[in-house]
N, C-alpha and C positions, 0 to 999 in steps of 0.2 A: 830747082832752087839755085840761086847764085851762090858762089863761094862765100861772098860777104854775108849772106843770110845764114848759111851754115855755120860760119865762124861766130856769128853773133849768138847763135844757140849754144855752141860749144863753150864760148866764153862764160855764159851764164852757169854752166854746170861744172866748170873746171877751176883749178887752183892757180891758173897762170898769172892773173892780175890781182885777184882777191880770193879769200878763202870762203867757200860755201859753208853753210851751217853743217856741223857734224854731230850735233846732239850730245847726249850723255854717253860716254864710252862704255862699250860692252866688251871688255878685254878678252873674255873667253873665246868669243867669236873672231875678233880681229886678229888675235894671235894665231888662231887656226887658219884663217885666210892667208896671212903672210907666210905661214909655214908651208901651206899647199902651193903657193906661188913659187916658193923656192925649189919645189920639186920639179919644176919645168913642165907641169901638166896644165891643162885647162881647168880652172877652178870654177865649179858650178855651185852657186848659192840658190837654194830653193826654200820655199816656205810660203805660208799664207800671205795674201795681200795685207799690207799695213803692219806686218810683223817687224819691220825695221830693216829690211834688206838694203834699201837705198842708203840709209844712214850708215850701216855697217860697211858698205863699199867705200863711202866717203871717209869713214874713220880709218879704214885700211890704207886708202890713198894718202891721207894726212900723215899716218905713221910712217909710210915709206918716205915721204918728203922729210919728215923729222929725222929719219935715219940716214939722210944724205942723198936721196934720189932727187934729181932736178925736177922742178915744177913742170917744165915743158915736156918732160918725159912721162907725164901722167896724162892719159886720155880718158875722159869720162863722158858718157852720154846716156840719157834716159829716153827710151824709145816710146814712152807714153807722153812725151812733150807734144802738145797739140799743134805746135807750129810746123811739124813735119807733115807735108802734104801727101807723101807716099812712103811706104815702108817695105823696102826690098834690098837685095844685095847691091844694086846700083847706088842706092843711098849710102850704104856702108863704104863703098869704094870712094864716093865723092867726099864723104866726111873725112876719111883717112887721108885722102889726097890733099884736101884743104888744110888739114892739120899739119901734114909734112911740109907743104909749101910755105905756110905762113909762120909756123913755129920752128921748123928745121931742127928737131931734137938731135942732139949729138949721140946719145946712147940709145939702146933698145927701149922702146916705150912699154909701159904697162897699160893695157886697155881694160877699162871697166865698162861693160855693156849691160845696162840695167833694163830689166823687163825685155830681154832680147827676143822672147817668143812672139813679140808683136811684128818682128821683121820676117817676111816671107823668104824662106831659103837661107836663113841665118846660119844653119848648121854647116852648110858647104863653105861659106865664107870663113867661119871660125876654124874649121878644119884646115883650110888652105893656109890661113894666117899662121896657125900653129905649126904645120908641117914645114913651111918655108922659114920658120924660126925668125919671124919679123919682130917678135917681142913676146912678153907674157900677156896672158889674157884671163880675165875673170868675168863671168856672166851671171846674171840672175834671172829668175822667172818665178811666176806664181802658179804654174800648172804642172803638177807632178807627171802626169801621163805624157803630155806633150814633150817635155824635156827628156824624160827617160826613154821614150820611144826613139826620138831623133838622136839622142846621144848614143843609144845602143847601136844604131845602124851606122852613124857617121863618125862618132868619136870613141868607139870601143877601145878601151885600154889607154885612152889619152886624157882622161879627166879624173879629177878628185872632187868629191861632193862635200858641201857644207850645208847642213840642214838647220834652218833658223825657225824658231818658234816664238810665240809671245813670251813676255818676260817670265823668267823663273822667279821663285820667291826671293832669292838673294838679289836678283836684278831689280825686282819690284821695290825692295827696301832701299836699294841704291838710288833708284829714281825718286823715291819719296824722301830720301835723306834722313831715314829714321833707323832706330835700333830694332833688332829682331824680336825683342820682348814686347813690342807694342801690339797688344792683343787686338785693339780695334782695327788695325791694318789687315789682319787676317780676315776679318769679316768683310772688309772692303775688297780684298783680293778675291774672296769667294763670290761676292756680288757683282763686281765689275771686271774681273779678269785682269789680264796682263798685256793687252795691246799698248805699246809705248805711249802713243798720243792720248789714249783714253786715260791712262794712269795720271798723266800730267794735266788733263783737261777738267774744267768745271762743268762740262756739258757731256757727261759720259754716255748717257742713254741715247742722246741724239747722234753722237759719233758712232756708236755701236750699230744703230739701225742703218746709218749711212754705209758702214762697212758691209753689212749684210746685202744691201741693195747693190753695191758695187760688185761684190763677189758674184752675186746671182746674175747680174746683167753682163759684166765684162768677162768673167772667167767661166761662166756656164752657158747662159742663154745665147749670147752672141757667138762664143767660140764653138759650141757644139750644135749651133743652129737649132735650138730647141723650139718647137712649135707649141708645145703644151706648157707654156710658161706658168700659168696659174696652178696647174697640177704639180709642177716642180716646186713652186713656192709653198704650196700646202703640205707637201711631203717634208720639206725642210723644216717647216714650223712644227710639224708633228714630232720629228726627231728631236728638235731642240726642246720640246715640251716633255720629252721622255728620255732624257739622258740617263745612262746607267741601267736602262731597261732592256729586256730581251725582245726581239722582234724577228718575224719571218716575212718574206715578201708576200706569201700567200695570205697570211693573217692580215697584213696591211691592205691587201686588195679588198678584203671584205669590209674593213672598217673605214677605208678612205674612198672606196669606189674608183680606185685607179688600177689599171691592169698590172698584174704582178711582174710581167716582163718590163713594163715601163718603170715600175718602182726599182727593179734591179738595175736597170740602166742608169736612172737618175742617181741612185745610191753610189754607183761607181763614179759618176761625175762629181758628186760631193767629196769623195775621197781624193779624186784627182786635183781638186781645187783646195785641198787641205781644210775643208770646212768641217768634215765629220770623219770619224774613224769607226770601223766595225770590227769587233773582237770575236774570234771564233771560240767554240768550246774546245777544251783540251781533249784530245783523243789520239791514240797511236794510229787510228784508222782514218785516212783522208776522207773516205765516203761519209763517215759519221760526223766529222767536222763540218762538211759541206751541208749535210742535212739538218743539223741542229740550228736553233735560233742564234742570232748574233746580238752582242751588246753594243749599243751605240754610245759614242762619246763625242762631245764638242771639242773643237780646237781651242776653245776658250770659254770659261764659265760665264764671263760677262756677255758674250754673244748669245749663249743659251738663255740667259736670264732676260736679255733684251728682246729676243725674237720669240722664245717659247711662251706658252701659256700655262700658268699654275694658279691653283686656288690658294696655296700657301707656300711659304719658303721651304724647300726641301734641302736642308743642309747636308743630309747624308748623301744624296745623289751628287751634289756639288763637290763635296769632299772626295767622293770616289772619282769624280772626273778630274780633280786636281791630282790625285794619286796616279791616274792613268797618264796625265800629261807629263808628270815627273818620270814615269817609267818609259815614256816615249823619248824623252831626252836621253835617258840611259841607253835606250836602243839605238839612238842616232850616233852615240859615241862607240857602240859595239854592235855591229851589224849581225853578229852571230846570235843575238838574243831575239826571242820571239815571245809575244804576249798573248795569253789565253785566259779564259775563265774556266772553272771546273764545276761540274754538276753530275750527280749520280742519278740512278734510276728512280730514286725516291724524291728527286728534285731538291736535294740538299746542295747548297751552292757555296763556292768560295770565289771571291771576286777576281783574283788574279793568280795565274800560274806563269812563272817565268821559265822558259826553256832555253837551254844553250846546247846547240848541236842535237844530240840524241838523248839529252838528260834534262829532266826537270830540276831546277836548282832552287826555286823559292815559291812559297805559297803565301798569299797576302789576303787578309780579310779587312774590309773597311767597316767599322761600326762606330758611328758618330756619337751615339748616346748609350752608355752602358748602365744607366741607372736602373733600368728594368732587368731584374735578375734572369727572367725567362729569356729575354733577348740576348743577354750575355752568354747564357749556357747554350742557346741555339747556335750562335755564331762560333763559339769555341768548338762545339761538336762538329759542325760542318768543316771547320778548318782541320780538325784532327782526322776526320775521314779522308780529306784530300791528302793530308800528309801521309797517312797510311797507304793510300792508293798509289802515291807517287814515290814512296820510299824516302820521305824527307824527315829529318830529325828536328828541324827548326821551322817554326812558323811565325808570322808577323801579323799583329792586329793593330790597325791604325785608328785612333780615337780622336775625340775633340781635344782632350787634355790628360786623360788617365794614362798612367805609366806603371807597369809592374812586370814581373816575370813569373811564369808558371812552369814548373818542371814535374812531369809525371810519366811513368812507364818509358823512361829513356828519351822522352821528347820534351822540347822546350818551346813555349809560346811566349813571345815577347810583345808587350803592349807599349806602343809609343804614341806620342801626340802627333797630330797632322803637321804642326809647325816644325817639330823636330825632323819628321820624315822629309819635309820639303827642304830642310837644311842639309839633307844627305845622310841622316842617321838611319840605320837599318838597310841601307842599299849596299 
């Protein structure tokens, strides 16, 4: 490609002559990105496709300009732009050369390389740029394993991570421009999730199905060269239809007719693309953790509802998935935290156990509807058993709207509504 062609692409993405759309500000993320850039490390933004990474990078660039950085010292490019005819390190050299020649920035530039995993050999180029101190650099990608593997070998000790997820409850309310007491919005959040464009769109179901096909095709089938695409799609639909449920690869082999080894491999791919997460049973024995069934959760309840199949609305499973997503955000802010579920030999279960280092610090039960007293007592009993087993004095039950506190035998169980939990109460 000629330099003029490359410059035309760059001008469309950058702030040099006009400001690209930056969307609704998500200050928690942009502040973190700018703070990481100031540390002098490569900033790595990861997360599922369509979670808003590109907009966050533009917002961070816009904030740098507002803080006094020259527009010409910001270099932004999205490598999913279809006008690029090839994606390799030579293209990176040519883009940066054209930028320097025509813009001639006076100060050290800040590079924003969006969906960088599309460029073959990008990690060597980024490492060289960083080590030669040519400027600051921020990259993004939608594939966890690809980025972590290449960063581990090429950028070890040279990068800081920013993990982006679909909108939290507070961000959802910001995008809707509404107050936190708006109960119908919680039902909408449960039903359609928090992907930014979906929240703002009137065609939510259509968008969610498009996202699923994009992730399946671009981040999984094409990248991992999957030949059994229909089997992969069937497995994904099964998982989305059974969020918050326990599963083993062997049991799925029998019910789906797909080889257990293939199921295990595909499940790993789903995690790599941030599509699904699998939670292990809490045990101090690694072998027991690995042998036990795992609970599956979707990256977004809207995606699960759009892709999965259900005879009726399962608010309890959706609420549990939202709680898991909130716990994942907590984990992203504190890498020492680990998330498990608890289950004893009599199959009594507690939905979440949070472990920090060598200590279990919290047990959480999600019980959407407490009107049935038998259900209430069963859930409390399971939670108390987990608390006894883990040596915990405090437990948490998350409900649709019921709130109270029970104290007995030196232990406290607190009931809080899902809405308040999503606002940070009880964490």
